[in-house]
Backbone of each chain as ProteinMPNN parsed JSONL, in Angstrom:
{"seq_chain_A": "DTGVSQNPRHKITKRGQNVTFRCDPISEHNRLYWYRQTLGQGPEFLTYFQNEAQLEKSRLLSDRFSAERPKGSFSTLEIQRTEQGDSAMYLCASSSGTFREYFGPGTRLTVT", "coords_chain_A": {"N_chain_A": [[-10.984, -12.287, 27.551], [-9.834, -9.672, 27.996], [-7.985, -7.271, 29.733], [-6.523, -4.431, 31.214], [-4.205, -2.595, 29.401], [-1.095, -1.833, 28.553], [1.178, 0.415, 27.165], [4.725, 1.759, 25.796], [6.179, -1.329, 27.417], [8.42, -1.014, 28.932], [10.414, 1.428, 28.822], [13.657, 3.06, 28.229], [15.275, 6.324, 28.702], [17.028, 9.272, 27.576], [17.959, 11.673, 29.834], [15.904, 14.566, 29.609], [14.503, 13.935, 27.236], [11.609, 13.691, 25.437], [8.615, 11.89, 26.805], [6.222, 9.162, 26.16], [3.397, 7.902, 27.217], [1.007, 4.751, 26.808], [-2.351, 3.974, 27.817], [-4.606, 1.684, 27.501], [-7.861, 1.07, 28.367], [-9.9, -1.205, 30.06], [-12.608, -2.134, 28.451], [-15.558, -0.267, 27.843], [-15.211, 0.815, 30.786], [-15.674, 3.57, 32.52], [-13.983, 4.569, 34.018], [-10.485, 6.003, 34.441], [-7.099, 5.864, 35.772], [-3.727, 7.137, 36.723], [-0.974, 6.269, 37.889], [2.137, 6.422, 39.706], [4.846, 4.331, 40.805], [7.702, 3.948, 43.265], [10.812, 1.892, 43.591], [10.233, 0.182, 46.542], [8.313, 1.491, 47.825], [4.552, 2.217, 47.737], [2.198, 2.646, 45.469], [1.546, 5.607, 44.005], [-0.958, 8.312, 43.413], [-1.135, 9.803, 40.68], [-3.527, 10.972, 38.625], [-6.789, 11.321, 37.411], [-9.402, 10.442, 35.26], [-12.684, 10.814, 34.172], [-14.502, 9.746, 31.6], [-14.341, 11.245, 29.394], [-12.895, 13.81, 31.094], [-10.867, 15.229, 32.859], [-10.629, 14.933, 35.94], [-9.243, 15.007, 38.504], [-6.197, 16.068, 40.227], [-2.902, 15.263, 40.96], [-0.559, 16.901, 42.799], [1.816, 15.84, 42.395], [1.98, 15.994, 39.726], [3.636, 17.224, 38.278], [4.473, 20.385, 35.962], [5.625, 19.403, 33.86], [4.393, 17.281, 33.267], [1.998, 15.715, 31.455], [-1.646, 14.541, 31.34], [-3.807, 12.89, 29.087], [-7.211, 12.071, 27.917], [-8.825, 11.552, 25.107], [-11.246, 10.701, 23.602], [-12.408, 9.599, 25.646], [-11.908, 7.022, 26.014], [-8.847, 5.263, 25.139], [-5.64, 6.625, 26.885], [-2.898, 9.002, 27.32], [-0.122, 9.547, 29.106], [2.074, 12.208, 29.185], [5.49, 12.975, 29.599], [7.452, 15.551, 29.956], [10.917, 16.888, 28.918], [12.752, 14.913, 30.607], [13.499, 14.255, 33.771], [16.032, 12.376, 35.65], [15.062, 11.986, 38.298], [12.272, 10.741, 37.493], [12.588, 8.897, 37.085], [10.359, 5.098, 37.233], [7.668, 3.159, 37.735], [5.12, 3.524, 35.943], [1.742, 3.002, 36.401], [-1.389, 2.178, 35.375], [-4.963, 2.391, 35.203], [-8.203, 0.961, 35.616], [-11.83, 1.299, 36.329], [-15.156, 0.616, 36.462], [-16.627, 2.066, 38.236], [-18.132, 0.859, 40.456], [-16.42, 0.506, 42.479], [-13.961, -1.004, 42.528], [-10.965, -0.943, 40.711], [-9.043, -1.918, 38.539], [-5.674, -3.216, 37.657], [-3.255, -2.173, 35.0], [-0.045, -3.72, 33.741], [1.883, -1.832, 33.58], [4.443, 0.622, 33.027], [7.402, 0.532, 33.094], [9.59, 3.184, 33.751], [13.291, 4.344, 33.258], [15.336, 6.765, 33.215], [18.094, 7.745, 32.069]], "CA_chain_A": [[-10.803, -11.513, 28.533], [-8.764, -8.49, 27.936], [-7.686, -6.315, 31.068], [-5.943, -3.056, 31.095], [-2.993, -2.714, 28.581], [0.088, -0.491, 28.726], [2.646, 0.044, 26.102], [5.713, 0.549, 26.22], [6.317, -1.764, 28.806], [9.632, -0.464, 29.365], [11.38, 2.738, 28.397], [14.597, 4.124, 28.564], [15.418, 7.467, 27.354], [17.866, 10.043, 27.903], [17.368, 13.126, 30.339], [15.877, 15.781, 28.806], [13.929, 14.447, 26.214], [9.97, 13.687, 26.26], [8.122, 10.256, 26.269], [5.061, 9.084, 25.7], [2.831, 6.436, 28.07], [-0.525, 4.652, 26.379], [-3.169, 3.219, 28.461], [-6.183, 1.296, 27.076], [-8.473, 0.384, 29.738], [-10.727, -2.374, 30.104], [-13.733, -1.797, 27.51], [-16.696, 0.36, 28.773], [-14.757, 0.994, 32.133], [-15.178, 5.27, 32.178], [-13.041, 6.013, 34.851], [-9.21, 5.795, 34.246], [-6.255, 6.311, 36.85], [-2.75, 6.961, 36.537], [-0.109, 5.854, 39.451], [3.489, 6.281, 40.03], [5.312, 3.793, 42.032], [9.056, 3.697, 43.247], [11.149, 1.16, 44.067], [10.171, -0.335, 47.807], [7.278, 2.257, 47.545], [3.51, 1.892, 47.078], [2.053, 3.294, 44.31], [1.19, 7.555, 44.454], [-2.025, 8.878, 42.609], [-1.322, 10.933, 39.494], [-4.115, 11.352, 37.954], [-8.003, 10.975, 37.192], [-10.447, 10.875, 34.405], [-14.201, 10.163, 34.189], [-14.758, 9.829, 30.443], [-12.72, 12.357, 29.057], [-12.703, 15.119, 31.8], [-9.594, 15.044, 33.812], [-11.277, 15.296, 37.339], [-8.852, 15.461, 39.423], [-5.099, 15.989, 39.688], [-2.365, 15.152, 42.379], [0.669, 18.155, 43.014], [2.61, 15.354, 42.101], [2.093, 16.145, 38.477], [4.12, 18.737, 37.877], [4.084, 21.259, 34.802], [5.904, 18.775, 32.779], [3.712, 15.882, 33.329], [0.347, 16.514, 31.042], [-2.21, 13.252, 30.379], [-5.18, 13.084, 28.14], [-8.056, 11.077, 27.349], [-9.524, 12.272, 24.288], [-12.502, 10.221, 23.499], [-12.845, 8.803, 26.841], [-11.107, 5.558, 25.74], [-7.391, 5.351, 25.693], [-5.16, 7.759, 27.629], [-1.467, 8.983, 27.26], [0.764, 10.23, 29.939], [3.718, 12.891, 28.505], [6.214, 13.387, 30.669], [8.674, 16.281, 29.12], [11.947, 17.382, 29.832], [12.682, 13.988, 31.238], [14.923, 13.855, 34.696], [16.266, 11.319, 36.598], [13.863, 11.512, 39.252], [11.052, 10.645, 36.36], [12.298, 7.191, 36.826], [9.891, 4.845, 38.188], [6.923, 2.412, 37.276], [3.873, 3.973, 35.579], [0.756, 2.263, 36.623], [-2.589, 2.605, 34.79], [-5.827, 1.314, 36.107], [-9.729, 1.367, 35.425], [-13.225, 1.065, 36.873], [-16.862, 1.38, 36.235], [-17.581, 2.848, 39.142], [-18.347, -0.037, 41.578], [-15.122, 1.099, 43.425], [-12.558, -2.109, 42.35], [-10.202, -0.633, 40.226], [-8.419, -3.056, 37.753], [-4.456, -2.61, 37.478], [-2.415, -2.765, 33.747], [1.319, -4.232, 34.031], [2.714, -0.595, 33.997], [5.141, 0.966, 32.02], [8.634, 0.74, 33.791], [10.432, 4.323, 32.647], [14.385, 4.415, 32.989], [16.072, 8.095, 32.925], [19.68, 7.96, 32.241]], "C_chain_A": [[-9.732, -10.288, 28.561], [-9.097, -7.411, 28.982], [-7.198, -5.085, 30.449], [-4.545, -3.297, 30.608], [-2.394, -1.308, 28.964], [1.057, -0.4, 27.679], [3.4, 1.809, 26.063], [5.268, -0.311, 27.521], [7.571, -1.691, 29.194], [10.113, 0.348, 28.379], [12.633, 3.113, 28.746], [14.794, 5.191, 27.632], [16.533, 8.412, 28.127], [17.496, 11.356, 28.532], [17.496, 14.093, 29.618], [14.822, 15.608, 27.605], [12.268, 13.876, 26.794], [9.754, 12.639, 25.936], [6.816, 10.188, 26.888], [4.22, 7.746, 26.092], [1.459, 6.071, 27.149], [-0.976, 4.088, 27.619], [-4.586, 2.556, 28.173], [-6.582, 0.272, 28.053], [-9.664, -0.686, 29.427], [-12.439, -1.414, 29.06], [-14.767, -1.365, 28.376], [-16.62, 0.583, 30.019], [-14.411, 2.918, 31.681], [-14.81, 5.974, 33.173], [-11.377, 5.232, 34.948], [-7.849, 6.79, 35.002], [-4.966, 6.221, 36.605], [-2.171, 7.237, 37.842], [1.488, 5.856, 39.138], [3.837, 5.241, 41.098], [6.852, 3.703, 41.828], [9.583, 2.789, 43.675], [10.643, 1.228, 45.713], [9.111, 0.725, 48.178], [5.782, 2.071, 47.504], [3.163, 2.893, 46.196], [1.036, 5.032, 44.684], [0.324, 7.805, 43.257], [-1.509, 9.795, 41.849], [-2.56, 12.036, 38.768], [-5.217, 10.907, 37.971], [-8.795, 11.133, 35.96], [-11.873, 9.895, 34.644], [-14.614, 10.255, 32.79], [-13.843, 10.398, 29.786], [-12.564, 13.517, 29.996], [-11.893, 14.553, 32.945], [-10.312, 15.928, 35.018], [-10.533, 15.704, 38.563], [-7.094, 15.294, 39.293], [-3.909, 15.632, 40.835], [-1.318, 16.581, 41.853], [1.459, 17.636, 42.455], [3.107, 15.89, 40.738], [2.356, 17.37, 37.913], [3.768, 19.266, 36.118], [4.499, 20.58, 33.48], [5.369, 17.398, 32.294], [2.446, 16.311, 32.194], [-0.145, 14.587, 30.746], [-3.385, 13.785, 29.585], [-6.098, 11.866, 27.929], [-9.022, 11.208, 26.275], [-11.143, 12.13, 23.767], [-13.262, 9.349, 24.591], [-12.812, 7.344, 26.511], [-9.84, 5.554, 26.269], [-6.87, 6.545, 26.023], [-3.664, 7.789, 27.48], [-1.4, 9.95, 28.308], [2.062, 10.976, 29.271], [4.285, 13.252, 29.399], [7.588, 14.166, 29.686], [9.75, 16.546, 29.701], [12.613, 16.409, 30.884], [13.61, 13.971, 32.219], [14.959, 12.726, 35.675], [15.162, 10.716, 37.727], [12.448, 11.049, 38.803], [11.164, 8.775, 36.93], [11.568, 6.264, 37.803], [8.965, 3.842, 37.156], [5.514, 3.275, 37.415], [2.802, 3.501, 35.128], [-0.859, 2.727, 36.533], [-3.836, 1.756, 35.4], [-7.618, 2.323, 35.657], [-10.58, 0.846, 36.019], [-14.341, 1.484, 35.989], [-17.58, 1.925, 37.257], [-18.25, 2.12, 40.129], [-17.001, -0.23, 42.502], [-14.075, -0.294, 43.193], [-11.805, -1.197, 40.907], [-8.932, -2.166, 39.658], [-7.112, -2.656, 36.87], [-3.83, -2.848, 35.844], [-1.23, -3.164, 34.328], [2.224, -3.065, 34.044], [3.435, -1.008, 32.944], [6.823, 1.233, 33.065], [9.545, 2.238, 32.84], [11.832, 4.319, 33.514], [15.044, 5.734, 32.416], [17.599, 8.007, 32.73], [20.126, 9.333, 32.084]], "O_chain_A": [[-8.819, -10.285, 29.387], [-10.167, -6.813, 29.092], [-7.455, -4.773, 29.286], [-3.77, -4.039, 31.212], [-2.84, -0.251, 29.41], [1.741, -1.395, 27.441], [2.745, 2.834, 26.257], [4.375, -0.095, 28.341], [7.84, -2.563, 30.021], [10.216, 0.002, 27.202], [12.65, 3.618, 29.869], [14.642, 5.221, 26.411], [16.809, 8.163, 29.301], [16.789, 12.138, 27.898], [18.498, 14.558, 29.076], [14.31, 16.566, 27.026], [11.846, 13.704, 27.937], [10.349, 12.12, 24.992], [6.37, 10.867, 27.812], [4.315, 6.703, 25.444], [0.81, 7.038, 26.749], [-0.157, 3.725, 28.463], [-5.603, 3.016, 28.692], [-6.084, -0.783, 28.445], [-10.185, -0.722, 28.313], [-12.975, -0.318, 29.226], [-14.958, -1.887, 29.474], [-17.676, 0.619, 30.65], [-13.527, 3.428, 30.993], [-14.963, 7.164, 33.449], [-11.172, 4.121, 35.437], [-7.655, 7.996, 34.855], [-4.704, 5.1, 36.168], [-2.558, 8.047, 38.683], [1.901, 5.165, 38.207], [3.231, 5.231, 42.169], [7.368, 3.477, 40.733], [8.837, 2.382, 44.566], [10.654, 2.359, 46.198], [9.152, 0.745, 49.408], [5.816, 1.152, 46.686], [3.789, 3.951, 46.155], [0.121, 5.282, 45.468], [0.776, 7.553, 42.14], [-1.379, 10.864, 42.447], [-2.558, 13.238, 38.503], [-5.199, 9.833, 38.573], [-8.794, 12.313, 35.609], [-12.036, 8.76, 35.092], [-15.38, 11.218, 32.754], [-12.673, 10.039, 29.649], [-11.903, 14.397, 29.444], [-12.197, 13.66, 33.735], [-10.504, 17.143, 35.065], [-10.939, 16.472, 39.434], [-6.631, 14.542, 38.435], [-4.404, 15.903, 41.929], [-1.374, 17.117, 40.745], [2.183, 18.379, 41.791], [4.281, 16.19, 40.523], [1.687, 18.221, 37.328], [3.043, 18.692, 35.306], [4.066, 20.868, 32.364], [5.713, 16.674, 31.359], [2.049, 17.471, 32.298], [0.536, 13.694, 30.241], [-3.766, 14.953, 29.522], [-5.623, 10.74, 27.782], [-10.179, 10.936, 26.596], [-11.976, 13.019, 23.588], [-14.287, 8.674, 24.501], [-13.747, 6.596, 26.792], [-9.573, 5.752, 27.454], [-7.42, 7.563, 25.605], [-3.083, 6.704, 27.5], [-2.181, 10.879, 28.513], [3.003, 10.293, 28.867], [3.676, 13.951, 30.208], [8.412, 13.591, 28.975], [9.789, 16.509, 30.931], [13.02, 16.891, 31.941], [14.732, 13.681, 31.805], [14.02, 12.295, 36.345], [14.664, 9.61, 37.94], [11.536, 10.973, 39.627], [10.337, 7.877, 37.085], [11.842, 6.35, 39.0], [9.325, 3.674, 35.991], [4.941, 3.621, 38.449], [2.558, 3.415, 33.925], [-1.443, 3.428, 37.359], [-3.712, 0.669, 35.965], [-7.983, 3.488, 35.505], [-10.287, -0.282, 36.415], [-14.43, 2.353, 35.121], [-18.777, 2.211, 37.275], [-19.065, 2.785, 40.768], [-16.798, -1.253, 43.155], [-13.285, -0.376, 44.133], [-12.652, -0.893, 40.068], [-8.305, -3.013, 40.294], [-7.163, -2.046, 35.803], [-4.04, -4.006, 35.483], [-1.212, -3.007, 35.549], [3.35, -3.246, 34.508], [3.434, -2.015, 32.236], [7.042, 2.303, 33.633], [9.957, 2.25, 31.68], [11.559, 4.284, 34.714], [15.282, 5.786, 31.209], [18.214, 8.393, 33.724], [21.32, 9.611, 32.196]]}, "seq_chain_B": "KQEVTQIPAALSVPEGENLVLNCSFTDSAIYNLQWFRQDPGKGLTSLLLIQSSQREQTSGRLNASLDKSSGRSTLYIAASQPGDSATYLCAVKGGSEKLVFGKGMKLTVNP", "coords_chain_B": {"N_chain_B": [[-4.419, 14.889, 56.193], [-4.476, 11.423, 54.87], [-2.847, 8.697, 55.89], [-1.032, 5.529, 55.285], [0.102, 2.223, 56.472], [1.994, -0.271, 56.784], [3.176, -2.566, 58.69], [4.932, -5.539, 59.414], [7.736, -4.912, 57.193], [8.735, -6.985, 56.012], [8.247, -10.512, 55.533], [9.097, -13.55, 56.058], [8.615, -16.79, 55.783], [7.686, -20.436, 56.622], [6.455, -22.939, 54.267], [2.674, -23.361, 54.71], [1.936, -22.672, 56.981], [-0.253, -20.4, 58.941], [-1.074, -17.173, 58.044], [-1.305, -13.278, 59.296], [-1.402, -10.341, 58.232], [-1.15, -6.758, 58.479], [-2.269, -3.903, 58.425], [-2.916, -0.787, 58.955], [-4.764, 3.139, 58.784], [-4.554, 6.521, 59.205], [-7.041, 8.11, 58.551], [-10.189, 7.786, 59.88], [-12.571, 7.993, 58.258], [-13.359, 6.544, 55.122], [-14.156, 5.049, 52.18], [-13.795, 3.011, 51.143], [-11.716, -0.186, 51.565], [-8.738, -2.122, 50.387], [-7.084, -4.707, 49.513], [-4.151, -5.722, 47.587], [-1.98, -7.49, 45.278], [1.199, -8.042, 44.563], [3.37, -9.083, 41.766], [6.817, -9.608, 41.63], [8.236, -6.637, 39.2], [5.518, -6.436, 38.517], [1.923, -5.417, 37.882], [-0.633, -4.552, 39.624], [-2.717, -6.884, 41.19], [-5.831, -7.093, 42.489], [-7.169, -8.536, 45.52], [-9.283, -8.19, 47.509], [-11.891, -6.697, 48.331], [-13.09, -4.027, 50.467], [-15.998, -2.873, 51.658], [-17.147, 0.495, 53.226], [-19.171, -0.195, 55.053], [-18.841, -3.24, 55.947], [-17.816, -5.433, 57.42], [-16.002, -7.65, 57.233], [-14.402, -9.537, 54.368], [-14.144, -12.605, 52.226], [-12.153, -14.713, 50.541], [-11.66, -17.607, 48.918], [-8.755, -18.943, 50.371], [-8.332, -16.59, 51.722], [-8.633, -14.062, 54.051], [-10.129, -10.856, 54.513], [-10.216, -8.609, 57.069], [-12.272, -5.423, 58.407], [-11.965, -2.894, 60.586], [-13.012, 0.109, 61.156], [-13.536, 1.97, 62.825], [-11.277, 1.822, 64.346], [-9.408, 2.304, 62.619], [-7.764, -0.141, 61.003], [-6.996, -3.161, 59.53], [-6.828, -6.304, 58.468], [-5.372, -9.042, 57.093], [-5.646, -12.152, 56.316], [-4.19, -15.121, 55.927], [-4.55, -18.083, 54.781], [-2.885, -21.63, 55.937], [-0.241, -20.891, 54.157], [1.512, -21.178, 50.832], [3.922, -21.673, 48.733], [3.784, -20.16, 46.212], [2.57, -17.73, 47.126], [3.796, -15.868, 48.081], [4.962, -12.349, 47.24], [4.507, -8.986, 46.586], [2.124, -7.657, 49.169], [-0.245, -5.448, 49.06], [-1.693, -2.491, 50.797], [-4.572, -0.273, 50.259], [-6.199, 2.721, 50.68], [-9.264, 4.129, 50.186], [-10.849, 7.191, 50.003], [-12.289, 10.426, 50.367], [-12.362, 11.366, 47.858], [-11.533, 10.067, 44.362], [-9.315, 9.134, 44.679], [-6.857, 6.302, 45.197], [-5.261, 5.345, 48.179], [-2.153, 4.299, 49.212], [-0.332, 1.498, 51.268], [3.571, 1.337, 51.995], [3.765, -1.333, 51.067], [4.128, -4.995, 52.197], [6.647, -7.463, 51.556], [6.195, -11.026, 51.3], [7.773, -14.268, 51.591], [7.136, -17.078, 50.991], [8.462, -20.435, 52.144], [9.215, -23.219, 50.811]], "CA_chain_B": [[-3.685, 14.16, 54.856], [-4.347, 10.131, 54.985], [-1.693, 7.758, 55.627], [-1.257, 4.052, 55.414], [1.198, 1.938, 57.156], [1.88, -1.772, 57.101], [4.397, -3.273, 59.154], [6.635, -5.344, 58.808], [7.959, -4.553, 55.541], [8.929, -8.16, 55.15], [8.267, -11.347, 56.171], [9.655, -15.127, 55.502], [7.632, -18.042, 56.653], [8.176, -21.766, 56.229], [5.307, -23.319, 53.574], [1.667, -24.332, 55.844], [1.293, -21.264, 58.492], [-1.335, -19.511, 58.674], [-0.179, -15.69, 58.253], [-1.74, -12.163, 59.32], [-0.878, -9.266, 57.832], [-1.497, -5.851, 59.14], [-2.688, -2.657, 57.829], [-3.473, 1.097, 59.76], [-4.402, 4.215, 58.617], [-4.634, 7.689, 59.918], [-8.221, 8.73, 58.718], [-11.304, 6.561, 59.514], [-13.318, 8.261, 56.824], [-12.878, 5.759, 54.016], [-15.135, 4.42, 51.345], [-13.276, 1.288, 51.286], [-10.593, -0.613, 51.654], [-8.535, -2.913, 49.074], [-5.844, -5.298, 49.408], [-3.695, -5.888, 46.405], [-0.628, -8.303, 45.385], [2.19, -7.443, 43.336], [4.295, -9.61, 41.945], [8.309, -8.309, 40.909], [7.684, -5.919, 38.213], [4.236, -6.279, 37.491], [1.189, -4.933, 37.743], [-1.182, -4.616, 40.875], [-4.278, -7.677, 41.118], [-6.913, -6.972, 43.617], [-7.593, -9.674, 46.285], [-10.411, -8.281, 48.471], [-12.419, -5.13, 48.389], [-14.257, -4.191, 51.752], [-16.794, -1.602, 51.883], [-16.772, 0.882, 54.804], [-20.41, -0.456, 56.376], [-18.659, -4.006, 56.38], [-16.472, -6.003, 58.579], [-14.468, -8.693, 56.464], [-14.632, -10.29, 53.39], [-13.444, -13.849, 52.23], [-11.83, -15.197, 48.996], [-10.622, -18.878, 49.257], [-7.922, -18.837, 51.426], [-8.006, -15.229, 51.928], [-9.955, -13.61, 54.619], [-9.981, -9.317, 55.029], [-11.471, -7.592, 58.294], [-11.899, -4.011, 58.782], [-12.298, -2.046, 61.957], [-12.879, 1.353, 60.463], [-13.237, 3.179, 64.198], [-9.522, 1.785, 64.908], [-8.274, 2.836, 61.44], [-6.802, -1.126, 61.223], [-7.51, -4.158, 58.782], [-5.947, -7.48, 58.473], [-5.335, -10.052, 55.885], [-5.495, -13.585, 56.97], [-3.875, -15.916, 54.598], [-4.463, -19.891, 55.657], [-2.266, -22.58, 55.102], [0.352, -20.513, 52.967], [2.213, -21.683, 50.033], [5.217, -20.583, 48.061], [2.962, -19.412, 45.343], [1.619, -16.52, 47.619], [5.124, -15.047, 47.888], [4.649, -11.306, 46.83], [4.154, -7.996, 48.205], [1.109, -7.234, 49.304], [-0.661, -3.829, 49.387], [-3.181, -2.332, 51.348], [-5.082, 0.817, 49.759], [-7.84, 3.182, 50.685], [-10.037, 5.221, 49.09], [-11.402, 8.326, 51.045], [-13.326, 11.521, 50.012], [-11.869, 11.363, 46.687], [-11.338, 8.512, 43.67], [-7.58, 8.023, 44.928], [-6.209, 5.409, 46.479], [-3.678, 5.676, 49.164], [-1.643, 2.806, 49.222], [0.763, 1.715, 52.211], [4.481, 0.866, 51.064], [3.318, -3.174, 51.096], [4.919, -5.952, 52.535], [7.213, -8.617, 51.15], [6.189, -11.807, 51.675], [8.349, -15.073, 51.087], [6.554, -18.685, 51.357], [9.675, -21.158, 51.978], [8.81, -24.873, 50.498]], "C_chain_B": [[-4.177, 12.308, 55.211], [-2.986, 9.427, 54.634], [-1.784, 6.137, 56.22], [-0.123, 3.565, 55.756], [1.285, 0.488, 57.087], [3.483, -1.87, 57.449], [4.173, -4.864, 59.858], [6.484, -5.465, 57.299], [8.09, -5.673, 54.838], [8.793, -9.539, 55.915], [8.795, -12.996, 55.426], [9.323, -16.009, 56.632], [7.795, -19.233, 56.118], [6.541, -21.974, 55.36], [4.41, -23.965, 54.905], [1.672, -23.203, 57.098], [0.538, -20.728, 58.05], [-0.724, -18.057, 58.988], [-0.969, -14.519, 58.498], [-1.031, -11.258, 59.097], [-1.389, -7.928, 58.375], [-1.661, -4.355, 58.222], [-3.365, -1.252, 58.743], [-3.447, 2.299, 59.236], [-4.974, 5.036, 59.597], [-6.349, 8.414, 59.98], [-9.662, 7.775, 58.824], [-12.434, 7.078, 58.635], [-13.287, 7.906, 55.544], [-14.101, 5.3, 53.718], [-15.275, 2.989, 51.52], [-11.774, 0.986, 51.007], [-10.074, -2.048, 50.817], [-7.307, -3.384, 49.538], [-5.562, -5.87, 47.97], [-2.371, -7.113, 46.348], [-0.084, -8.061, 44.105], [3.173, -8.2, 43.292], [5.466, -8.95, 41.14], [7.763, -7.528, 39.663], [6.76, -6.187, 37.454], [3.372, -5.371, 37.974], [0.204, -4.885, 39.492], [-2.509, -5.865, 40.593], [-4.981, -7.657, 42.759], [-7.207, -8.09, 44.224], [-8.831, -9.447, 46.892], [-10.68, -6.698, 48.32], [-13.418, -5.283, 49.673], [-14.59, -3.088, 51.557], [-16.739, -0.825, 53.233], [-18.231, 0.397, 55.511], [-19.821, -2.019, 56.264], [-17.436, -4.727, 56.92], [-15.638, -6.926, 58.058], [-15.336, -9.098, 54.962], [-13.465, -11.584, 52.99], [-13.352, -14.121, 50.617], [-11.187, -16.439, 49.061], [-9.959, -18.647, 50.352], [-7.745, -17.561, 52.427], [-9.179, -14.662, 52.713], [-9.784, -11.752, 55.038], [-10.79, -8.806, 56.149], [-11.024, -6.161, 58.258], [-12.485, -3.982, 59.711], [-11.848, -0.312, 61.77], [-13.085, 2.281, 61.783], [-12.01, 3.03, 64.559], [-8.463, 1.933, 64.089], [-7.35, 1.319, 61.388], [-7.924, -2.301, 60.112], [-6.54, -5.272, 58.527], [-5.897, -8.377, 57.388], [-5.063, -11.364, 56.277], [-5.409, -14.565, 55.853], [-3.655, -17.549, 55.816], [-3.651, -20.705, 54.582], [-1.19, -21.84, 53.487], [1.499, -21.254, 52.18], [2.956, -20.894, 49.317], [4.77, -19.943, 46.844], [2.322, -17.984, 45.905], [3.109, -15.722, 47.973], [5.0, -14.002, 46.897], [4.92, -10.483, 47.538], [2.775, -7.309, 47.716], [0.648, -6.201, 49.928], [-1.918, -3.717, 50.381], [-3.675, -0.557, 50.835], [-6.343, 1.475, 50.433], [-8.306, 4.065, 50.282], [-10.835, 6.002, 49.97], [-12.317, 9.444, 50.134], [-12.748, 11.796, 48.293], [-11.421, 10.36, 45.611], [-10.138, 8.144, 43.994], [-7.634, 7.306, 45.69], [-4.925, 5.724, 47.042], [-3.423, 4.844, 49.63], [-0.498, 2.853, 50.783], [2.083, 1.265, 50.989], [4.266, -0.852, 50.598], [4.495, -3.812, 52.382], [5.011, -6.824, 51.964], [7.114, -9.923, 51.509], [6.914, -13.167, 50.98], [7.959, -16.353, 52.181], [7.878, -19.596, 51.172], [8.994, -22.526, 51.909], [9.821, -25.661, 51.67]], "O_chain_B": [[-4.049, 12.222, 56.433], [-2.285, 9.486, 53.623], [-2.369, 5.694, 57.209], [0.859, 4.253, 55.475], [0.229, 0.009, 57.501], [4.509, -1.5, 56.878], [3.319, -5.155, 60.695], [5.615, -5.879, 56.532], [7.83, -5.801, 53.642], [9.324, -9.574, 57.025], [8.723, -13.253, 54.224], [9.587, -16.016, 57.835], [8.106, -19.178, 54.929], [5.573, -21.303, 55.717], [4.862, -24.684, 55.796], [1.157, -23.469, 58.184], [0.455, -20.472, 56.849], [-0.029, -17.812, 59.973], [-1.777, -14.579, 57.571], [0.05, -11.189, 59.682], [-2.469, -8.184, 58.908], [-0.864, -4.063, 57.329], [-4.575, -1.164, 58.956], [-2.334, 2.805, 59.086], [-5.656, 4.664, 60.552], [-6.84, 9.007, 60.94], [-10.083, 7.141, 57.857], [-13.284, 6.229, 58.365], [-13.193, 8.805, 54.709], [-15.005, 5.116, 54.533], [-16.153, 2.181, 51.822], [-10.922, 1.664, 50.432], [-10.875, -2.961, 50.619], [-6.466, -2.587, 49.954], [-6.437, -6.376, 47.268], [-1.896, -7.539, 47.4], [-0.598, -7.922, 42.995], [3.939, -8.313, 44.249], [5.332, -8.077, 40.283], [6.718, -7.96, 39.175], [6.776, -6.248, 36.224], [3.885, -4.412, 38.549], [0.809, -5.355, 40.456], [-3.268, -5.592, 39.663], [-4.592, -8.141, 43.823], [-7.613, -8.926, 43.416], [-9.601, -10.408, 46.898], [-9.871, -5.775, 48.224], [-14.218, -6.187, 49.914], [-13.777, -2.204, 51.29], [-16.342, -1.388, 54.254], [-18.318, 0.717, 56.696], [-20.816, -2.555, 56.752], [-16.252, -4.444, 56.739], [-14.483, -6.977, 58.48], [-16.521, -8.959, 54.659], [-12.28, -11.583, 53.322], [-14.17, -13.849, 49.738], [-9.981, -16.357, 49.295], [-10.53, -18.15, 51.323], [-7.21, -17.526, 53.535], [-10.351, -14.683, 52.338], [-9.174, -11.557, 56.09], [-12.002, -8.622, 56.041], [-9.875, -5.736, 58.131], [-13.421, -4.741, 59.966], [-10.823, 0.287, 62.095], [-12.716, 3.448, 61.649], [-11.467, 3.988, 65.11], [-7.254, 1.838, 64.303], [-6.174, 1.472, 61.718], [-9.147, -2.265, 59.979], [-5.358, -4.96, 58.381], [-6.859, -8.166, 56.65], [-3.894, -11.533, 56.625], [-6.297, -14.803, 55.034], [-3.079, -17.882, 56.851], [-3.583, -20.7, 53.353], [-1.317, -22.122, 52.296], [2.354, -21.882, 52.804], [2.801, -19.679, 49.199], [5.524, -19.063, 46.429], [1.662, -17.245, 45.175], [2.879, -14.516, 48.063], [4.918, -14.37, 45.725], [5.381, -10.587, 48.675], [2.398, -6.761, 46.68], [0.938, -5.915, 51.09], [-2.799, -4.533, 50.651], [-2.904, 0.333, 51.195], [-7.36, 0.83, 50.688], [-7.579, 5.0, 49.945], [-11.557, 5.377, 50.746], [-13.002, 9.028, 49.2], [-13.081, 12.888, 47.833], [-10.687, 9.552, 46.18], [-9.737, 7.011, 43.727], [-8.25, 7.376, 46.753], [-3.893, 6.192, 46.561], [-4.142, 4.335, 50.49], [-0.006, 3.874, 51.263], [1.95, 0.99, 49.797], [4.853, -1.291, 49.609], [5.314, -3.265, 53.122], [3.988, -7.394, 51.585], [8.084, -10.229, 52.203], [6.694, -13.261, 49.772], [8.211, -16.592, 53.361], [8.409, -19.534, 50.063], [8.289, -22.931, 52.833], [9.817, -26.889, 51.763]]}, "name": "protein", "num_of_chains": 2, "seq": "DTGVSQNPRHKITKRGQNVTFRCDPISEHNRLYWYRQTLGQGPEFLTYFQNEAQLEKSRLLSDRFSAERPKGSFSTLEIQRTEQGDSAMYLCASSSGTFREYFGPGTRLTVTKQEVTQIPAALSVPEGENLVLNCSFTDSAIYNLQWFRQDPGKGLTSLLLIQSSQREQTSGRLNASLDKSSGRSTLYIAASQPGDSATYLCAVKGGSEKLVFGKGMKLTVNP"}
């Protein structure tokens, strides 16, 4: 049983560098979501794809953030010119439209 | 704007107790409500999902209820075990695809 996978699991970067995370959803799930979670908080919605179309974006997703899902399968989340405030767990989830989301293990980003 | 609240933020209990975790939300126009479990440094595992037309869902020792009109949900854990120790999060889905989460409740079950 292959669930949602995310890579890398941990990323340490220096302020100002660019980082890219990858999410592989459950096979044939057409919906894919990105969330961000900081310590002691619940996850906050960033963006949502249905197939390859990005249908919803949060105001949290500043101009430095970009997400893609080029062929409707895996997705990437890129953060340009990272800031210390970007340090968080980045969670990816997928669903088939039956309303239950399946989350990946997350990518923990530390910006030094 | 939907807001989800979970009180208390943390709970420590001896093994064997029956537990009630509370969740409240401000906008009753929801499609569904989910309870998740999160272990330290890990992703989220969906425990129970209640559609807006339903009143409760059960899975093993877990039972979740939903009172949409009052904006409340409870997660009941029967006969708690040390393995139940985790953070429990409540999330609602309203007029869009996004889930709105509470901050979670950290549960510690002591042997």
